[in-house]
N, C-alpha and C positions, 0 to 999 in steps of 0.2 A: 152793300152797294146801293147808295141813293142816286137818284137822277143827277144829271151835270145842268140839267136847264136852270141857268140864271136869270133869266129874263132881262137882262140889263141889257140897252143900246144893241139891240140886234139888227144887223144887215144883212144880205141874201148871203153871203159865204158864211157867217158866223152862225145863222140860223140854221142852214144845210148841213153844218159840220156837228151842231147841237144836236141836231135830228137823227144823224148818223151815229153818233158817238151814244145818245140815250136808246136808239135801236139795238146798240150793242148791249146795253145795260139789260135790256130786257132780254133780248137772248141768252144773255148770260144767266138770269135769274132761272129761265124755264130749264137751260142743260143742268143747273144743279139741283134743281128739283126732281128731275128727269134722273140724274143720277142717282138721289136717296132712294128712290122707288123704284127701279128697274134693275134686271140682272146685269152685272159688269159687262157681260159679252154683248146684250143686244144695246147698252149703253155708248159702247165702245162703237157699234157699227152706226149708231145715230150720231155719232158725235164725228168718227173717222171716216165715213164711207160715202163723202160728198153730199150728205143729207141736208135738205134745207131747214129753213126755222118751219117752215110750212110742215114738213115731216114730223118735226118735233112737237109741233102745237097737236098735229093729229094723234101723237103718242100721250099727249098730256090728256087730251079729250078720252081717249079708249081708259085712261086712267079714272079719271072722273067718274065715267060710265059704271065701272066696274068695282071702284071702292065702296066702302060705305058711306058715302056722302049724304045729307039730307036733299031732300027735293030743293028748298031752299036753295042751298048751297049748289046745286046743279043748276037750277035755274040763272044764279049768278056767274057761275062760270060759262053757261050759253052766251048770257050779256057779254061779258069779257071778251070771249071769243069772235062774236059780232064785232065788237067795236075796235078789236086787233084788226081784222081783215082789211078796212081800208087805208091805214096806216101801213101794213105790209105791202099792198099794192103802190103806196106812193113811196116806200123807201126802194122798191123794187124799180120804178120810175127812175128814181134818183140815181141810183148805183149802177142800173145798167142802160139807161137812155143817153140819149145826146141832149145836152141843154143850151139853151139859147135864150139871152134875156133881149126883151123887144118891147116895144112901147105898145100899150092896148090901144084900142080905136081911138079913145081921146088925144093920143099923141103923147100923154104925159106921164101916165101910170106904168111905170115897168111892170112887165109879167114873164115869168120863167116859163117856157116852153118846153116839156119833157118829151122828147120823141124816142122810140123804139129806134134800134138800130133799123128795123126793116122798113120803118118810116120815115127815114132822115130826108128832110127838103120837105117835111110836111107840116112846117109850123104852122100852118091856118088850117089844116086837115081836121075835121071832128075828133079822130082817134089820137091827136096829139094831147096831150095833159097841159092845161093853161093853167097857171098856179099863181096865182096873186100872194103876195108878199104877207097878209093877213091870215089868207089860208094855212101859209106854211107854219106861221106863228102858232094858230091854232091847233093844228097838227101836231106839232112840238108840244103845247101844253097837254094836249091829249095823251099824247106816248107818254108823257112824265106821270100822268093821271094813271095810266094803264099798268105802269109799274108798281105804281104805290096799290094800285086795286089788286093785281098780281101778287105780291107781298100779303096784302090782306087776304085774301081768299086761301093761301096756302099757309096762313096762320104764322107768316114771318118766320117760317122753318129756318133761314139763314142766319136769322140772329143768333137762335138757340143755339146752333151748331157752331158758332163762331166763324162762320164762312163768309160773314157780312162786313168787309172792311169799313 
């Protein structure tokens, strides 16, 4: 499965949609990686008991720490996990927050405000995530790169097993 990001003529709605779809692609790669490396009962628990992507990444981290990966590989995985975290946080804001498009201070540039339900009506509050379109497309490009990086770090095991359409 390859990233879906096409990069052609994006608008807010298509960029958000592609971000969510690509995030699902990364989640799928992590799930299949875990399925091939942990006992079936543990995998079923990670998959079915309302576990979150954060939980699955934590399990991948444990595998990397305990498996015979080189120091260089472990460092590369650590960098990957650091890069995933802001993407994961943005995805959570998009998926669980309240979205409102408003004009920036200049009155011309649209900005997406992502408020958590507890912060509703806090469009100008510091805890509200203010997202410019360029930031969203940069995050989308980073997410696409993270998918490819995960495949590279894991030896693109999915193609070898025929699991990658």
